[in-house]
C-alpha positions as a Markdown table, in Angstrom:
| # | Residue | x | y | z |
|---|---|---|---|---|
| 1 | Unk | 6.2 | 17.2 | 7.4 |
| 2 | Unk | 2.8 | 16.1 | 8.4 |
| 3 | Unk | 0.7 | 14.6 | 5.7 |
| 4 | Unk | -2.4 | 16.6 | 4.8 |
| 5 | Unk | -5.9 | 15.1 | 4.7 |
| 6 | Unk | -7.0 | 14.3 | 1.2 |
| 7 | Unk | -9.9 | 16.8 | 1.4 |
| 8 | Unk | -7.5 | 19.6 | 2.1 |
| 9 | Unk | -5.4 | 19.0 | -1.1 |
| 10 | Unk | -5.8 | 21.2 | -4.1 |
| 11 | Unk | -6.7 | 19.7 | -7.5 |
| 12 | Unk | -3.1 | 19.7 | -8.7 |
| 13 | Unk | -1.9 | 18.0 | -5.5 |
| 14 | Unk | -4.7 | 15.4 | -5.9 |
| 15 | Unk | -3.6 | 14.6 | -9.4 |
| 16 | Unk | 0.0 | 14.2 | -8.2 |
| 17 | Unk | -1.1 | 11.8 | -5.5 |
| 18 | Unk | -3.1 | 9.9 | -8.2 |
| 19 | Unk | 0.1 | 9.4 | -10.2 |
| 20 | Unk | 1.6 | 7.8 | -7.1 |
| 21 | Unk | -1.2 | 5.2 | -6.7 |
| 22 | Unk | 0.1 | 2.9 | -9.4 |
| 23 | Unk | 3.6 | 2.8 | -8.1 |
| 24 | Unk | 2.2 | 2.4 | -4.6 |
| 25 | Unk | 0.2 | -0.7 | -5.6 |
| 26 | Unk | 3.2 | -2.2 | -7.3 |
| 27 | Unk | 5.4 | -1.5 | -4.3 |
| 28 | Unk | 2.9 | -3.1 | -1.9 |
| 29 | Unk | 2.6 | -6.2 | -4.1 |
| 30 | Unk | 6.4 | -6.5 | -4.5 |
| 31 | Unk | 7.0 | -6.2 | -0.7 |
| 32 | Unk | 4.3 | -8.6 | 0.1 |
| 33 | Unk | 5.6 | -11.1 | -2.5 |
| 34 | Unk | 9.1 | -10.8 | -1.1 |
| 35 | Unk | 7.8 | -11.4 | 2.4 |
| 36 | Unk | 5.9 | -14.5 | 1.3 |
| 37 | Unk | 9.0 | -15.8 | -0.4 |
| 38 | Unk | 11.1 | -15.2 | 2.8 |
| 39 | Unk | 8.4 | -17.0 | 4.8 |
| 40 | Unk | 8.2 | -20.0 | 2.5 |
| 41 | Unk | 12.0 | -20.3 | 2.3 |
| 42 | Unk | 12.3 | -20.0 | 6.1 |
| 43 | Unk | 9.6 | -22.6 | 6.6 |
| 44 | Unk | 11.1 | -25.1 | 4.2 |
| 45 | Unk | 14.7 | -24.5 | 5.5 |
| 46 | Unk | 14.1 | -24.3 | 9.3 |
| 47 | Unk | 10.5 | -25.2 | 9.9 |
| 48 | Unk | 8.0 | -22.9 | 11.5 |
| 49 | Unk | 9.5 | -19.9 | 13.2 |
| 50 | Unk | 9.3 | -16.1 | 13.5 |
| 51 | Unk | 10.0 | -15.5 | 9.8 |
| 52 | Unk | 7.1 | -17.8 | 8.8 |
| 53 | Unk | 4.6 | -15.2 | 10.1 |
| 54 | Unk | 6.5 | -12.1 | 8.7 |
| 55 | Unk | 3.9 | -11.3 | 6.0 |
| 56 | Unk | 1.2 | -11.0 | 8.6 |
| 57 | Unk | 2.9 | -7.9 | 9.9 |
| 58 | Unk | 2.7 | -6.1 | 6.6 |
| 59 | Unk | -1.0 | -6.8 | 6.0 |
| 60 | Unk | -2.3 | -3.8 | 8.1 |
| 61 | Unk | 0.1 | -1.5 | 6.3 |
| 62 | Unk | -1.0 | -2.6 | 2.9 |
| 63 | Unk | -4.7 | -2.4 | 4.0 |
| 64 | Unk | -4.1 | 1.2 | 5.1 |
| 65 | Unk | -2.5 | 2.1 | 1.8 |
| 66 | Unk | -5.3 | 0.5 | -0.1 |
| 67 | Unk | -8.0 | 2.4 | 1.9 |
| 68 | Unk | -6.1 | 5.7 | 1.2 |
| 69 | Unk | -5.9 | 4.9 | -2.5 |
| 70 | Unk | -9.6 | 4.1 | -2.6 |
| 71 | Unk | -10.5 | 7.3 | -0.8 |
| 72 | Unk | -8.3 | 9.3 | -3.2 |
| 73 | Unk | -10.0 | 7.7 | -6.2 |
| 74 | Unk | -13.4 | 8.5 | -4.8 |
| 75 | Unk | -12.3 | 12.1 | -4.2 |
| 76 | Unk | -11.0 | 12.4 | -7.8 |
| 77 | Unk | -14.4 | 11.1 | -9.1 |
| 78 | Unk | -16.2 | 13.6 | -6.9 |
| 79 | Unk | -14.1 | 16.5 | -8.2 |
| 80 | Unk | -14.3 | 15.2 | -11.8 |
| 81 | Unk | -10.5 | 15.1 | -12.2 |
| 82 | Unk | -10.1 | 11.8 | -14.0 |
């Protein structure tokens, strides 16, 4: 299913998306922390290698999620749905 644009969502759907923001932030932080841990362990154990730079791969994904969350919060304020 193709994801709708935020502006196309109804008020109820926006509120449901807003509930997902908190878990999304926690998930991104947990994944990034895990990847940092893997990178540090790999570096200490084997020296610099491919796994050392693994967290860099996740940065654009986390940035995209953060931008979407910020846009959603702005739209919620615009529609007075806090």
